[in-house]
C-alpha positions in Angstrom: 140.9 62.7 115.6 139.3 60.3 118.1 140.7 56.9 118.5 138.6 54.2 116.8 136.4 52.1 119.1 136.6 48.3 118.8 133.0 47.1 118.9 131.8 43.5 119.1 128.2 43.4 118.0 126.2 40.3 118.9 122.9 39.2 117.4 121.4 35.7 116.9 120.5 36.1 113.2 122.5 37.7 110.4 119.6 39.0 108.3 116.4 37.2 109.5 113.9 39.4 111.2 113.6 43.0 112.1 116.1 43.0 115.0 118.8 41.5 112.7 118.1 43.9 109.9 118.3 46.8 112.3 121.6 45.5 113.8 123.2 45.1 110.4 122.2 48.6 109.4 123.8 50.0 112.5 126.9 48.0 112.0 127.3 49.2 108.4 127.4 52.8 109.4 129.5 52.3 112.6 132.2 50.5 110.7 132.9 53.7 108.6 134.7 55.1 111.7 135.3 52.2 114.0 136.5 48.6 114.1 133.4 46.4 114.2 133.2 42.6 114.4 130.0 40.6 114.4 129.1 37.5 116.3 126.1 35.9 114.8 124.7 32.7 113.3 126.1 33.7 109.9 129.1 31.9 108.7 132.2 34.1 108.5 132.1 34.1 104.7 128.6 35.4 104.5 129.4 39.0 104.7 132.1 41.6 103.7 132.3 42.7 107.3 134.6 41.3 109.9 132.2 38.5 110.9 132.7 35.4 113.0 130.3 32.5 113.3 129.4 31.2 116.7 131.7 28.2 116.1 134.8 27.7 114.0 133.0 24.9 112.3 129.8 26.6 111.1 128.0 23.4 110.3 128.7 22.0 113.8 127.7 25.4 115.3 124.3 25.4 113.4 123.7 21.8 114.6 124.4 22.8 118.2 122.2 25.9 117.9 119.3 23.8 116.5 119.7 21.3 119.4 119.9 24.1 122.0 116.7 25.6 120.6 114.9 22.3 120.3 115.8 21.4 123.9 114.5 24.8 125.1 111.2 24.4 123.3 110.8 20.8 124.4 111.2 21.8 128.1 108.7 24.7 127.6 106.1 22.3 126.2 105.3 21.3 129.8 104.8 24.9 130.8 103.3 26.7 127.8 99.6 27.8 127.8 99.3 26.5 124.2 101.3 26.3 121.0 100.5 29.9 120.0 102.9 31.2 122.7 105.7 28.8 122.0 108.0 31.4 120.3 106.7 34.3 122.2 108.5 33.2 125.4 112.3 32.4 125.7 113.8 30.6 128.7 117.3 30.6 127.3 118.7 27.5 129.1 121.5 26.7 126.6 123.7 28.7 124.4 127.3 29.5 123.3 130.0 30.9 125.5 131.1 33.8 123.3 133.5 35.2 126.0 136.1 32.8 124.6 135.8 34.3 121.1 138.7 36.4 119.9 136.4 39.1 118.7 134.8 39.4 122.1 138.1 39.4 123.9 139.7 42.1 121.7 136.7 44.4 121.9 136.4 47.7 123.8 132.7 47.5 123.8 130.3 44.5 123.7 127.0 45.5 122.0 124.1 43.0 122.4 121.0 42.9 120.2 118.5 40.1 120.1 120.2 37.0 121.4 117.5 34.3 121.8 116.7 31.0 120.1 119.7 28.9 121.1 122.4 31.6 120.8 123.1 33.1 124.3 121.8 31.5 127.4 121.2 33.2 130.7 124.4 31.7 132.0 126.1 33.1 128.8 124.7 36.6 129.6 126.0 36.3 133.2 129.5 35.5 131.8 129.4 38.5 129.5 128.6 40.8 132.4 131.2 39.1 134.7 133.9 39.6 132.0 134.1 43.3 133.1 133.7 44.5 129.5 131.5 47.6 129.0 128.2 46.4 127.5 125.5 48.2 125.5 122.2 46.4 125.0 119.9 47.5 122.2 116.5 46.2 123.1 114.2 45.1 120.2 111.5 43.9 122.5 110.8 43.4 126.3 112.8 40.1 126.8 115.8 41.6 128.7 113.6 42.7 131.6 110.7 40.2 131.7 110.3 36.7 133.1 110.6 35.3 129.5 108.0 36.9 127.2 109.1 39.1 124.3 105.9 41.3 124.3 103.8 41.2 127.5 100.4 42.4 126.1 98.5 44.0 128.9 100.6 42.4 131.7 102.8 44.7 133.7 104.3 42.2 136.2 107.8 43.1 134.9 107.4 46.4 136.9 107.7 44.4 140.1 108.2 40.6 140.0 106.9 38.4 137.3 104.5 35.5 138.2 101.0 34.5 137.4 102.1 34.7 133.8 99.4 34.6 131.0 101.7 32.6 128.8 101.9 29.7 131.1 99.6 26.7 131.6 99.6 26.9 135.4 100.3 30.5 136.4 101.2 31.2 140.0 103.3 33.5 142.2 106.2 31.1 141.9 105.7 30.0 138.3 108.4 29.8 135.6 108.2 33.5 134.8 108.8 34.4 138.4 111.8 32.1 138.6 113.3 33.5 135.4 112.6 37.0 136.4 114.5 36.4 139.7 117.3 34.8 137.8 117.7 37.8 135.4 117.6 40.2 138.3 120.5 38.4 139.9 122.4 38.3 136.6 122.0 42.1 136.0 123.6 42.7 139.4 126.9 41.7 137.9 126.6 44.4 135.1 128.8 47.1 136.4 129.3 48.9 133.0 126.0 48.8 131.2 123.9 51.2 129.1 120.4 50.1 127.9 119.1 51.5 124.6 115.5 51.3 123.5 114.8 51.8 119.8 111.6 53.7 120.8 110.9 56.0 123.6 107.9 53.7 124.5 110.2 50.7 125.1 112.8 52.9 126.8 110.2 54.1 129.2 109.0 50.6 130.1 112.5 49.4 130.6 113.3 52.3 132.9 110.2 51.5 134.9 111.1 47.8 135.2 112.4 46.3 138.4 115.4 44.7 136.7 116.6 47.8 134.7 115.4 50.7 136.7 118.8 51.4 138.3 120.7 51.4 135.0 121.3 54.1 132.4 118.5 53.7 129.9 118.3 55.9 126.8 116.4 56.0 123.5 118.1 55.8 120.0 116.0 55.0 116.9 117.1 52.4 114.4 119.3 53.6 111.6 117.7 53.5 108.1 119.7 53.7 104.9 117.5 56.5 103.5 119.4 56.7 100.3 118.3 53.1 99.5 114.7 53.7 100.5 113.7 56.5 98.1 110.4 57.3 96.3 110.2 55.8 92.8 107.8 56.6 90.1 104.5 55.0 91.2 103.1 54.2 87.7 106.4 52.7 86.5 106.6 50.5 89.6 103.0 49.3 89.2 103.6 48.4 85.6 106.8 46.5 86.6 105.0 44.5 89.2 101.9 44.0 87.1 99.6 46.1 89.4 96.8 48.3 88.2 97.6 51.9 87.4 94.0 53.1 87.7 93.3 52.0 91.3 94.2 53.1 94.8 96.6 50.5 96.3 96.9 49.6 100.0 100.1 47.8 101.0 100.6 45.4 103.9 103.7 43.5 104.7 105.2 41.3 107.4 107.8 38.6 107.8 104.9 36.4 108.8 101.5 37.7 107.6 99.5 35.5 110.0 101.4 36.5 113.1 98.5 37.7 115.4 100.7 40.5 116.7 100.9 42.1 113.3 97.1 42.6 113.2 96.2 41.4 109.7 92.8 40.3 110.9 92.1 44.0 112.0 93.1 45.1 108.5 90.7 42.6 107.0 87.9 43.8 109.3 88.7 47.4 108.4 88.5 46.6 104.7 85.0 45.0 105.2 83.9 48.2 106.9 85.5 50.3 104.2 83.6 48.5 101.5 80.3 49.1 103.2 80.7 52.8 104.1 83.4 54.5 102.2 84.6 53.4 98.8 83.6 51.6 95.6 85.7 49.3 93.3 88.6 51.8 93.0 90.7 50.0 95.6 93.0 47.0 95.5 95.3 45.4 98.1 99.0 44.4 97.8 100.6 42.1 100.3 104.1 40.8 100.8 105.6 38.3 103.3 105.4 34.7 104.2 102.1 32.8 104.4 101.5 29.5 106.1 99.5 26.9 104.3 97.0 28.0 101.6 97.4 31.5 100.2 93.8 31.8 99.1 92.6 31.0 102.6 94.6 33.9 104.1 92.6 36.3 101.9 89.2 34.7 102.1 86.1 36.9 102.1 88.0 40.2 101.5 85.8 42.7 99.6 88.7 43.9 97.4 91.1 42.1 95.1 94.4 41.0 96.7 97.7 41.0 94.9 100.0 38.6 96.8 103.6 39.5 96.0 105.2 36.8 98.1 108.6 37.2 99.8 110.4 40.3 98.4 114.0 40.5 97.6 115.5 43.2 99.9 117.0 45.1 96.9 113.4 45.4 95.5 111.6 46.5 98.6 111.7 50.2 98.0 110.1 49.7 94.6 107.4 47.7 96.3 106.6 50.5 98.8 106.4 53.0 95.9 103.4 51.2 94.3 101.3 52.1 97.3 99.0 55.1 98.1 99.2 54.0 101.8 101.0 51.4 103.9 98.9 49.7 106.5 100.5 48.6 109.8 97.8 47.4 112.2 100.3 45.9 114.7 99.0 45.3 118.2 102.4 45.6 119.8 105.5 46.9 118.1 108.7 48.7 119.1 109.9 50.7 116.0 109.0 48.5 113.0 111.4 48.7 110.1 108.6 48.5 107.6 107.0 51.7 108.8 110.3 53.6 108.6 111.0 52.2 105.2 107.6 53.0 103.8 107.8 56.6 105.0 111.3 57.0 103.6 109.8 56.0 100.3 107.3 58.7 100.6 104.3 56.5 101.6 102.0 57.7 104.4 101.2 55.0 107.0 98.0 54.0 108.7 98.5 52.3 112.1 97.1 51.8 115.5 98.1 54.2 118.3 100.3 51.8 120.2 103.9 51.0 121.1 106.5 53.1 119.3 104.2 53.9 116.3 103.1 57.3 117.7 106.8 58.4 117.6 107.0 57.6 113.9 103.7 58.8 112.6 102.4 62.4 113.0 98.6 62.1 112.9 97.0 63.4 109.7 100.4 64.9 108.7 102.3 61.9 107.3 99.8 59.2 108.2 97.0 58.3 110.5 96.9 56.9 114.0 93.8 54.9 114.6 92.4 54.1 118.1 93.8 50.9 119.4 92.1 47.7 118.1 89.4 49.9 116.5 88.9 48.5 113.0 86.3 51.3 112.2 88.9 54.0 113.0 91.5 52.1 111.0 89.1 52.2 108.0 88.5 55.9 108.6 92.3 56.3 108.5 92.6 54.5 105.2 89.8 56.6 103.8 91.5 59.8 105.1 94.7 59.0 103.3 93.4 57.7 100.0 91.0 60.6 99.6 93.3 63.3 100.9 93.1 66.6 99.0 96.9 67.0 98.9 98.5 63.5 98.7 101.8 64.9 97.6 102.0 66.8 100.9 101.5 63.7 102.9 104.1 61.9 100.9 106.7 64.7 101.3 106.0 64.8 105.0 106.5 61.1 105.4 109.9 61.3 103.5 111.0 64.2 105.6 110.2 62.6 108.9 112.3 59.5 107.9 115.2 61.8 106.9 115.0 63.6 110.2 114.6 60.7 112.5 116.6 57.7 111.1 119.5 59.3 109.3 122.4 56.7 109.7 125.1 59.2 110.5 122.9 60.8 113.2 122.2 57.3 114.8 125.9 56.3 114.6 127.0 59.5 116.4 124.5 58.8 119.1 125.9 55.3 119.7 129.5 56.5 119.6 128.6 58.9 122.3 127.2 56.0 124.4 130.3 54.0 123.8 132.7 56.8 124.8 130.7 57.5 127.9 131.0 53.9 129.0 134.8 53.9 128.2 
C-alpha cells in the first residue's frame, strides 16, 4: 500500500465562490487516502477537516485580511480604468506568510488554489517557492500568468509581456500590468518543483502558451463533482415543493452574482426577447437563483416571460433546484469550468451556453445541450428552442447525467492528482 501523502491545500475562501467550492470538493475526496490540511480564511472550527485559519486569532486574522484587501483596492483606485474592473484585477501587495504555519512546514506537497483578496501576496508566493517544497497550482482563472487580471477578455498580452492593459486608466508599455507581469516572471524562476493544473483544457492551453508558465509542466484535470449528491429528482415533485408551475417549460439561470457582466445575463434577456417573438408562446417561465444588487424587480424588467426569483439557495437544496428545469442556461462570456454547468448536467439537465472557454469541453452540441455562437443571442434563443422542443428530452437528460459521471467522478479526479503529487515527490 502506498504511503499517505501529506498535502497542504491553500485557498482564500472556505466556501465562497466557485474556486473555493471546487477546492473543498477535491479536499474531501483526497482526504480518504491522504493526510490533508487546509489553510484558508475559515476558522479552524468551521469544518470537520484538519483546518487552520490564517492566524491563531481568527478575528485578528480577518481584520488583517480586510485591511490588506482594502489597502490593495485603495492603491488600485489610482490605476483602474473604472470601478467595474476593481475586483477583476489583483495586485497582491500584502498578505500572510503561510510558510511559518505548522501545516505548511509538515506537508509533503503544497497545493495552491485561488489565493487573492488579501490572503497571499506576491512576496508570499515567492516565499512558498523558495521554501523548496513541491508545489501544485490549480488555476481557476488566468491570474497566475497575467499582469493582474483574472480574465483577460480579448487581450493576449500574457503570451509575451503584459502592458497597454485594457483594465488600466493610463495603459502603456510600462504600466502596472507590465510591472506585475515582470515581477511574477521573476518569482516563478524560483519554482524548482512545480506542476500547473488547469481545470479545463482551454485554460491549460493558454497557460502553456504564456510567457510565465510555458517552461513548466502544465496539465489538465477537471474539478471533482460529488455526483451522488447531484442526482436527478422527480421534476413535478420539486416544482410543487418550490411553488413553480407544473404545466410550463422552465429555464433556469444561476450565478453567485446575477448581475456580473461576465456571466452574461443580459444576453439571456435578449435571447428571451427574441424567443418570445419568433419561437414560443406563454408556455415558458424562468427561474433564477443567486445574489442580486439593489432592486430585484429592476433586474428582470421588460422580460417577456414570468420570472420566479428563488434567491440564494442553500447548498443542500441545489440539486432539487436544478431538477425543476427543462434546461439550464449559462451564457457566460468567459468561464473556466463552471461548477453550475457540471452540477446541472449531473442532475440530468441539458445546458445551453456560448461556445467559449471550457464550456465546449463540458457540453456535447445537440447531445446533452447546445453550444451557441459566441455573444449571439439569436443562436442562444435557437438553442433554448432546440432543447425545450426536443423530440426525446429524456435522451438529452440521460446524456447530460452520463457526461457528468464520466468526466467529474471524484475518485477519478483524486487519482489524477495523486499521480501529479507522486511525480513531484
